[in-house]
PASEBA-1860 file (N, C-alpha, C; in nm, 3 decimals):
! residues 104
1> MDLCFHCG> 10.462/5.342/-2.327/10.485/5.483/-2.299/10.411/5.566/-2.404 ~ 10.342/5.669/-2.359/10.264/5.755/-2.448/10.353/5.858/-2.517 ~ 10.306/5.906/-2.633/10.373/6.014/-2.704/10.298/6.144/-2.678 ~ 10.370/6.253/-2.663/10.311/6.384/-2.639/10.230/6.425/-2.763 ~ 10.106/6.466/-2.741/10.018/6.506/-2.851/10.073/6.627/-2.925 ~ 10.142/6.717/-2.854/10.192/6.840/-2.916/10.322/6.818/-2.992 ~ 10.423/6.763/-2.925/10.556/6.756/-2.988/10.594/6.617/-3.037 ~ 10.522/6.514/-2.992/10.553/6.379/-3.038/10.661/6.308/-2.961
9> DKCSTSSI> 10.726/6.376/-2.866/10.829/6.311/-2.785/10.763/6.211/-2.690 ~ 10.842/6.115/-2.644/10.792/6.019/-2.547/10.764/6.091/-2.417 ~ 10.649/6.063/-2.359/10.614/6.120/-2.229/10.689/6.045/-2.120 ~ 10.729/6.116/-2.018/10.796/6.050/-1.906/10.692/5.966/-1.831 ~ 10.736/5.900/-1.727/10.643/5.818/-1.650/10.534/5.902/-1.584 ~ 10.554/6.033/-1.577/10.454/6.122/-1.518/10.389/6.207/-1.627 ~ 10.340/6.142/-1.733/10.277/6.217/-1.842/10.149/6.284/-1.792 ~ 10.111/6.390/-1.862/9.994/6.469/-1.824/9.880/6.434/-1.918
17> QHQDHYFG> 9.770/6.384/-1.863/9.653/6.353/-1.945/9.558/6.472/-1.936 ~ 9.516/6.521/-2.053/9.431/6.641/-2.058/9.348/6.636/-2.186 ~ 9.218/6.649/-2.173/9.125/6.648/-2.286/9.152/6.532/-2.383 ~ 9.159/6.413/-2.330/9.179/6.291/-2.408/9.313/6.285/-2.483 ~ 9.410/6.360/-2.439/9.544/6.358/-2.500/9.648/6.346/-2.389 ~ 9.768/6.304/-2.427/9.880/6.296/-2.334/9.984/6.401/-2.373 ~ 10.045/6.463/-2.271/10.148/6.564/-2.292/10.268/6.530/-2.205 ~ 10.386/6.557/-2.258/10.509/6.526/-2.186/10.548/6.631/-2.085
25> CHGCKTVF> 10.493/6.752/-2.099/10.527/6.859/-2.005/10.414/6.962/-2.003 ~ 10.419/7.049/-1.903/10.316/7.153/-1.892/10.327/7.255/-2.004 ~ 10.446/7.273/-2.059/10.464/7.366/-2.170/10.383/7.323/-2.292 ~ 10.394/7.197/-2.329/10.318/7.146/-2.444/10.168/7.152/-2.417 ~ 10.127/7.120/-2.294/9.985/7.126/-2.258/9.936/7.271/-2.265 ~ 10.016/7.365/-2.221/9.978/7.506/-2.224/9.962/7.557/-2.366 ~ 10.056/7.520/-2.454/10.045/7.560/-2.595/9.918/7.501/-2.655 ~ 9.889/7.374/-2.625/9.766/7.310/-2.671/9.644/7.390/-2.625
33> DILNENDL> 9.641/7.428/-2.496/9.528/7.504/-2.442/9.514/7.640/-2.511 ~ 9.626/7.708/-2.532/9.623/7.840/-2.597/9.566/7.828/-2.738 ~ 9.613/7.729/-2.812/9.562/7.709/-2.948/9.414/7.672/-2.947 ~ 9.376/7.583/-2.856/9.236/7.540/-2.847/9.144/7.656/-2.808 ~ 9.184/7.734/-2.708/9.102/7.844/-2.659/9.085/7.955/-2.764 ~ 9.174/7.962/-2.859/9.168/8.066/-2.961/9.125/8.011/-3.097 ~ 9.058/7.898/-3.094/9.003/7.834/-3.214/9.111/7.810/-3.321 ~ 9.229/7.768/-3.274/9.340/7.740/-3.365/9.382/7.593/-3.359
41> SYYYELET> 9.292/7.507/-3.313/9.327/7.366/-3.298/9.353/7.296/-3.431 ~ 9.317/7.358/-3.543/9.349/7.300/-3.674/9.499/7.288/-3.693 ~ 9.575/7.358/-3.611/9.721/7.348/-3.612/9.764/7.201/-3.606 ~ 9.691/7.121/-3.529/9.727/6.980/-3.513/9.687/6.895/-3.632 ~ 9.613/6.950/-3.724/9.576/6.879/-3.845/9.682/6.897/-3.955 ~ 9.775/6.989/-3.934/9.878/7.018/-4.034/9.972/6.900/-4.056 ~ 10.010/6.834/-3.948/10.098/6.718/-3.957/10.100/6.648/-3.822 ~ 10.155/6.529/-3.818/10.168/6.457/-3.692/10.274/6.527/-3.608
49> APGSIPSK> 10.241/6.554/-3.483/10.333/6.620/-3.389/10.393/6.748/-3.446 ~ 10.309/6.846/-3.484/10.362/6.969/-3.543/10.447/7.052/-3.448 ~ 10.438/7.027/-3.318/10.518/7.103/-3.223/10.657/7.048/-3.201 ~ 10.697/6.950/-3.281/10.828/6.888/-3.262/10.939/6.979/-3.314 ~ 11.055/6.958/-3.261/11.173/7.032/-3.307/11.229/6.956/-3.426 ~ 11.243/7.019/-3.540/11.296/6.948/-3.657/11.434/6.889/-3.630 ~ 11.458/6.771/-3.684/11.585/6.703/-3.659/11.704/6.779/-3.718 ~ 11.680/6.866/-3.816/11.792/6.940/-3.874/11.856/7.035/-3.774
57> FVGKFDYL> 11.788/7.059/-3.660/11.843/7.148/-3.558/11.925/7.074/-3.454 ~ 11.919/6.943/-3.456/11.994/6.865/-3.358/12.143/6.893/-3.378 ~ 12.207/6.937/-3.272/12.350/6.966/-3.276/12.385/7.101/-3.336 ~ 12.286/7.174/-3.384/12.312/7.301/-3.451/12.380/7.403/-3.359 ~ 12.351/7.395/-3.231/12.405/7.493/-3.138/12.516/7.437/-3.050 ~ 12.577/7.329/-3.092/12.685/7.269/-3.014/12.804/7.363/-2.997 ~ 12.820/7.455/-3.089/12.932/7.549/-3.080/12.922/7.635/-2.953 ~ 12.803/7.645/-2.895/12.786/7.725/-2.773/12.852/7.660/-2.653
65> KNETIAKK> 12.889/7.534/-2.665/12.961/7.466/-2.557/13.107/7.511/-2.553 ~ 13.152/7.575/-2.659/13.287/7.628/-2.665/13.291/7.756/-2.582 ~ 13.366/7.755/-2.474/13.368/7.866/-2.379/13.411/7.998/-2.444 ~ 13.505/7.995/-2.535/13.551/8.116/-2.603/13.438/8.180/-2.682 ~ 13.362/8.099/-2.754/13.249/8.151/-2.833/13.138/8.200/-2.741 ~ 13.106/8.121/-2.638/12.999/8.158/-2.546/13.028/8.292/-2.479 ~ 13.152/8.317/-2.440/13.188/8.443/-2.375/13.163/8.563/-2.466 ~ 13.179/8.544/-2.597/13.155/8.653/-2.691/13.006/8.687/-2.702
73> LLEFDELN> 12.920/8.591/-2.675/12.776/8.611/-2.687/12.710/8.659/-2.558 ~ 12.771/8.627/-2.445/12.710/8.660/-2.317/12.723/8.808/-2.285 ~ 12.611/8.867/-2.245/12.613/9.005/-2.198/12.639/9.011/-2.048 ~ 12.602/8.905/-1.977/12.617/8.897/-1.833/12.645/8.753/-1.796 ~ 12.739/8.731/-1.704/12.773/8.595/-1.663/12.827/8.599/-1.520 ~ 12.738/8.568/-1.425/12.778/8.563/-1.285/12.708/8.447/-1.218 ~ 12.786/8.370/-1.144/12.734/8.252/-1.074/12.653/8.166/-1.170 ~ 12.524/8.147/-1.143/12.441/8.062/-1.229/12.351/8.143/-1.320
81> TKIVSFII> 12.379/8.272/-1.337/12.296/8.357/-1.422/12.374/8.401/-1.544 ~ 12.318/8.375/-1.660/12.380/8.416/-1.785/12.273/8.485/-1.869 ~ 12.310/8.595/-1.934/12.216/8.669/-2.018/12.278/8.688/-2.156 ~ 12.197/8.657/-2.257/12.238/8.676/-2.396/12.118/8.733/-2.470 ~ 12.142/8.817/-2.569/12.033/8.873/-2.649/12.039/8.815/-2.789 ~ 11.922/8.784/-2.843/11.911/8.733/-2.978/11.819/8.823/-3.059 ~ 11.851/8.844/-3.183/11.763/8.916/-3.273/11.697/8.812/-3.362 ~ 11.565/8.804/-3.353/11.489/8.706/-3.430/11.392/8.784/-3.516
89> PTIHRSYC> 11.429/8.818/-3.638/11.347/8.908/-3.721/11.210/8.853/-3.760 ~ 11.190/8.722/-3.758/11.060/8.670/-3.802/10.959/8.661/-3.688 ~ 10.999/8.692/-3.566/10.906/8.694/-3.453/10.888/8.839/-3.412 ~ 10.762/8.884/-3.413/10.734/9.025/-3.390/10.676/9.056/-3.252 ~ 10.630/8.956/-3.181/10.569/8.982/-3.050/10.637/8.897/-2.944 ~ 10.645/8.952/-2.825/10.707/8.876/-2.715/10.626/8.751/-2.685 ~ 10.495/8.754/-2.710/10.411/8.636/-2.689/10.461/8.518/-2.773 ~ 10.499/8.544/-2.897/10.546/8.438/-2.985/10.674/8.375/-2.931
97> IWVAWLCL> 10.760/8.456/-2.874/10.884/8.404/-2.816/10.849/8.317/-2.695 ~ 10.753/8.362/-2.616/10.710/8.287/-2.497/10.655/8.151/-2.539 ~ 10.569/8.148/-2.640/10.512/8.022/-2.688/10.623/7.933/-2.744 ~ 10.717/7.992/-2.819/10.828/7.914/-2.874/10.911/7.854/-2.762 ~ 10.934/7.930/-2.654/11.012/7.883/-2.541/10.942/7.765/-2.474 ~ 10.809/7.771/-2.464/10.735/7.661/-2.403/10.751/7.532/-2.481 ~ 10.772/7.543/-2.608/10.783/7.424/-2.693/10.918/7.357/-2.685 ~ 11.014/7.419/-2.626/11.148/7.360/-2.619/11.154/7.248/-2.521
END
């Protein structure tokens, strides 16, 4: 089984091969393309699988499974639609949030 070039996770049986690399999802492939097209491919020289989610975050948001806490955070909750707002002071552009979302 191949490892995703962007995040390092194991690719599913339907991995995506693109420009001599394997990707586990279209999100990781898209981030790779965005970085490549903007001459930012040195990002991948920083470390192995720089797009990975640090292990220190594993379980960090488990408290959201608590219905009482989740209800306090939700602005809207009907059927299968839930809306919550987050303030992320270190991200200044909606594009950065979009790229971060693709990496999840």
